[in-house]
C-alpha positions in Angstrom: 71.7 62.2 92.6 73.0 64.5 95.0 71.7 68.1 94.8 74.2 71.1 94.1 74.4 74.0 97.0 73.3 77.1 96.0 75.9 79.4 95.4 75.7 82.7 98.0 74.2 85.7 96.0 76.1 88.9 96.3 75.6 92.4 95.0 78.6 95.1 94.7 77.6 98.9 94.9 80.3 100.9 93.1 82.5 100.4 90.0 85.7 102.2 91.3 86.7 100.6 94.2 84.3 97.9 93.8 86.0 96.8 90.4 88.3 94.7 92.8 85.1 93.0 94.3 83.6 92.1 91.1 86.8 90.6 89.9 87.4 88.3 93.0 83.9 87.2 93.1 83.4 86.2 89.5 86.5 84.2 90.0 85.1 82.7 93.1 82.0 81.1 91.0 81.8 77.7 93.0 80.9 79.8 96.4 79.7 83.0 95.0 77.1 84.2 92.5 77.6 88.0 91.5 73.8 89.0 90.9 73.8 92.6 90.2 75.8 95.7 90.3 74.7 99.1 91.7 76.0 102.0 89.7 75.1 105.5 88.5 75.1 104.5 85.0 78.6 105.9 83.5 80.4 104.7 80.4 82.7 102.7 82.8 80.0 101.2 85.0 78.3 100.0 81.5 81.5 98.6 80.6 82.3 97.0 83.8 78.8 95.4 83.9 79.3 94.4 80.1 82.4 93.1 80.7 81.3 90.7 83.7 78.2 90.1 82.0 76.3 91.3 85.4 73.2 93.2 85.2 73.4 96.8 86.2 71.1 98.7 88.7 70.8 102.1 89.5 69.2 102.3 93.0 68.8 99.4 95.9 64.9 99.0 95.2 65.7 98.1 91.4 67.5 94.8 92.7 64.5 92.7 92.7 66.4 89.6 93.0 67.0 87.6 96.7 70.3 89.0 98.0 72.5 87.3 100.4 75.1 89.8 101.4 76.1 93.5 99.8 79.3 94.8 99.4 79.2 98.8 99.6 82.3 100.0 98.0 81.0 103.7 98.1 82.5 106.1 100.2 81.1 108.9 102.5 77.4 109.6 103.3 76.4 108.2 99.9 77.6 104.9 101.0 76.1 105.1 104.6 72.6 105.7 102.5 73.0 102.6 100.7 74.2 100.3 103.4 71.3 101.5 105.5 69.0 100.5 102.3 70.4 97.1 102.4 70.5 96.7 106.3 66.4 97.7 106.4 66.0 94.9 103.9 68.0 92.5 106.1 70.8 92.0 104.0 74.4 91.9 105.7 76.6 94.6 104.3 80.0 94.7 104.0 81.6 97.8 103.8 84.7 99.0 101.9 85.3 102.5 102.7 86.3 104.3 106.3 82.6 104.8 108.1 81.9 107.5 110.5 81.7 106.7 113.9 78.3 108.3 114.3 76.7 105.8 111.9 78.4 102.7 113.3 77.0 104.2 116.8 73.7 103.7 115.0 74.1 100.7 114.0 75.0 99.4 117.4 72.0 101.3 119.4 69.5 99.1 116.8 70.7 96.2 118.4 69.9 92.3 117.8 66.9 93.4 115.7 69.2 94.9 113.0 71.2 92.7 110.6 75.1 92.4 110.7 77.3 94.8 109.3 81.4 94.7 108.8 83.6 97.3 107.8 86.7 95.8 105.8 90.1 97.2 107.1 91.6 96.2 103.5 94.7 94.2 104.8 94.3 92.3 107.9 93.7 89.0 105.7 97.0 89.4 103.8 99.3 86.9 104.6 102.1 89.0 105.9 99.8 91.1 108.1 98.3 87.9 109.5 101.7 86.7 110.4 102.6 90.1 111.9 99.6 89.7 114.2 100.5 86.6 115.6 104.0 87.2 116.2 103.1 90.5 118.3 100.4 88.7 119.9 102.8 85.6 121.1 105.0 88.3 122.3 102.6 90.3 124.2 102.5 89.2 127.8 98.9 88.6 129.1 97.4 91.5 131.3 100.6 93.6 130.6 100.2 97.0 128.6 102.1 97.4 125.4 102.6 100.5 122.8 102.3 100.5 119.1 103.5 103.4 116.8 101.7 104.0 113.7 103.1 106.3 110.8 100.4 106.4 108.0 99.3 108.7 105.3 95.8 110.0 105.0 95.0 106.8 102.3 96.5 104.1 104.6 95.6 105.3 108.1 92.4 103.2 108.6 93.9 100.3 107.5 96.9 100.9 109.7 94.6 101.5 112.5 92.6 98.4 111.8 95.8 96.3 112.2 96.9 98.2 115.1 93.8 97.6 117.2 93.8 93.7 115.8 96.7 93.4 118.3 94.0 94.0 121.3 93.1 90.8 123.2 89.5 90.1 121.7 88.4 89.0 124.7 88.5 92.7 125.9 87.6 94.5 123.0 84.0 95.2 124.0 85.2 96.7 127.4 87.6 99.3 125.7 86.2 102.8 125.3 87.5 105.5 122.9 89.1 108.5 125.1 90.4 111.8 123.7 94.1 111.8 123.1 97.0 113.2 124.9 99.5 115.1 122.3 103.2 114.3 122.6 106.0 117.0 122.6 105.7 116.9 118.6 102.0 117.6 118.6 101.1 113.7 117.4 98.0 112.1 119.4 98.5 109.3 121.8 95.5 107.0 122.8 94.8 104.9 125.6 93.0 102.1 124.8 92.8 99.1 127.7 96.6 97.9 127.9 97.1 99.3 124.3 99.0 103.1 124.4 98.6 103.9 120.5 101.1 106.6 119.0 99.8 107.8 115.6 102.0 110.1 113.2 100.3 111.4 110.0 102.1 112.1 107.0 101.8 113.0 103.3 103.4 111.1 100.7 103.2 111.9 97.0 100.0 113.5 96.9 97.9 115.4 100.0 95.0 115.0 98.0 95.1 111.2 97.7 98.3 109.5 98.0 97.4 106.6 96.0 101.0 105.9 94.7 101.9 105.1 98.2 98.6 103.1 99.3 101.3 100.0 100.1 104.1 101.7 101.1 102.4 104.1 103.6 102.2 101.7 106.3 104.6 101.6 109.5 103.2 99.8 112.7 105.7 99.0 115.2 105.2 97.1 118.5 107.2 98.4 121.4 108.2 96.0 124.0 110.7 96.2 126.6 113.1 94.0 125.3 112.3 94.1 121.3 110.5 96.3 118.6 108.4 94.6 116.0 107.9 96.2 112.8 105.5 95.8 109.8 107.1 97.7 106.8 104.1 97.8 104.6 101.0 95.3 104.2 103.2 92.8 102.1 106.5 93.2 104.3 108.7 92.7 105.6 108.5 92.2 109.2 111.9 93.2 111.0 112.5 92.4 114.8 114.8 94.5 116.7 116.8 93.9 119.8 116.9 96.2 122.4 120.4 96.5 124.6 118.8 94.0 126.9 119.3 91.6 123.7 122.9 90.4 123.1 122.3 88.7 120.3 121.8 90.0 116.7 120.8 93.6 116.4 117.7 92.8 114.4 116.2 89.8 112.6 114.6 89.9 109.1 111.5 88.0 109.4 110.2 85.7 106.3 111.4 86.2 102.9 113.9 88.9 101.7 111.5 90.6 99.4 107.9 91.4 99.3 105.6 89.8 96.7 105.6 90.8 93.1 103.0 93.4 92.1 101.3 90.7 90.2 101.1 88.0 92.8 99.9 90.8 95.2 97.4 92.2 92.6 96.1 88.7 91.0 96.5 86.2 94.0 97.2 87.9 97.5 94.5 91.0 97.6 91.6 88.6 96.0 92.1 86.1 98.4 92.1 88.7 101.5 88.5 90.2 99.6 87.3 86.8 99.7 88.0 86.1 103.2 86.6 89.2 104.1 83.4 88.4 102.5 83.4 84.8 103.9 83.1 86.3 107.5 80.1 88.3 106.5 78.1 85.6 105.1 78.7 83.0 107.9 76.1 82.7 111.1 77.8 84.9 113.7 77.3 84.5 117.4 76.1 87.7 119.2 79.6 88.0 120.8 81.4 88.1 117.6 79.1 90.6 116.1 79.6 93.0 118.9 83.3 92.5 119.1 83.7 93.5 115.8 81.8 96.2 115.8 83.0 97.8 118.8 86.6 97.2 116.8 85.2 98.9 114.0 84.0 101.7 116.2 87.4 102.3 117.7 89.1 102.3 114.7 86.6 104.7 113.1 86.7 107.2 116.0 90.5 107.3 116.2 90.9 107.7 112.3 88.0 110.3 112.6 89.8 112.1 115.3 93.1 112.2 113.3 92.0 112.8 110.1 89.4 115.8 110.6 91.8 118.5 112.4 94.0 117.9 109.6 91.5 119.0 107.0 91.9 115.8 104.8 
């Protein structure tokens, strides 16, 4: 009789943004087992734990079960402190929120003796974003400079930057270092990152405090090439390819379906699948080069995000 393969044991820290992770993991029971939820003990947290039948702990030491990976869906210093506790225990961590560059730098300096950490940019595993990245990488000539323009809200800036940095050649990621930006005539920062010239414009949507209403719509990422512009209008699309004067054919081409997926399809199918794809990466065995590449990409995104956000007061 063939023995059943043990499921991968996961703990989720936080029940706000963590709720989406809790739901996605419990619906992927063939691969993953949610063994604990760490929360402060609010009525909301207790209700979530009761709903999914998962025990609640109020601290990392309170989780006695062996854990294969932790999801930390808590932002700021509290999230970094909890992450550090799991890393010291030798548990790989996927961080859900933007992370300070100083924290990622500390993880890098600890080197090979320290376990792996991933930062989830939220949207790079969605079908439309995967397609956009593939289209852009095919259009970018090897060893040629290219420009990317990003228009984002405070809430969407981190994920926009994550998509933009994903266009860099992976083999060059560890060679690129952050440099302070220049300011263009509008006062917007422009960054030089190896072959990438990145232009960032930060704007508010419905609320300067949160921008939750624009979390899907507040993404505009455009690749500039001599003969065309390739634009991602939101992480669920559409993708639009605009020809320059040199293109005597159609002025623009709509790539893909004529409309984005419904909210139901996005929230019930695409987003959970993207979360599981991110979780799959952290639990796989990683080579030293892939770990270094991921940390360097996360560090670049974090440093640009920190550099743009802090002067604005958000």
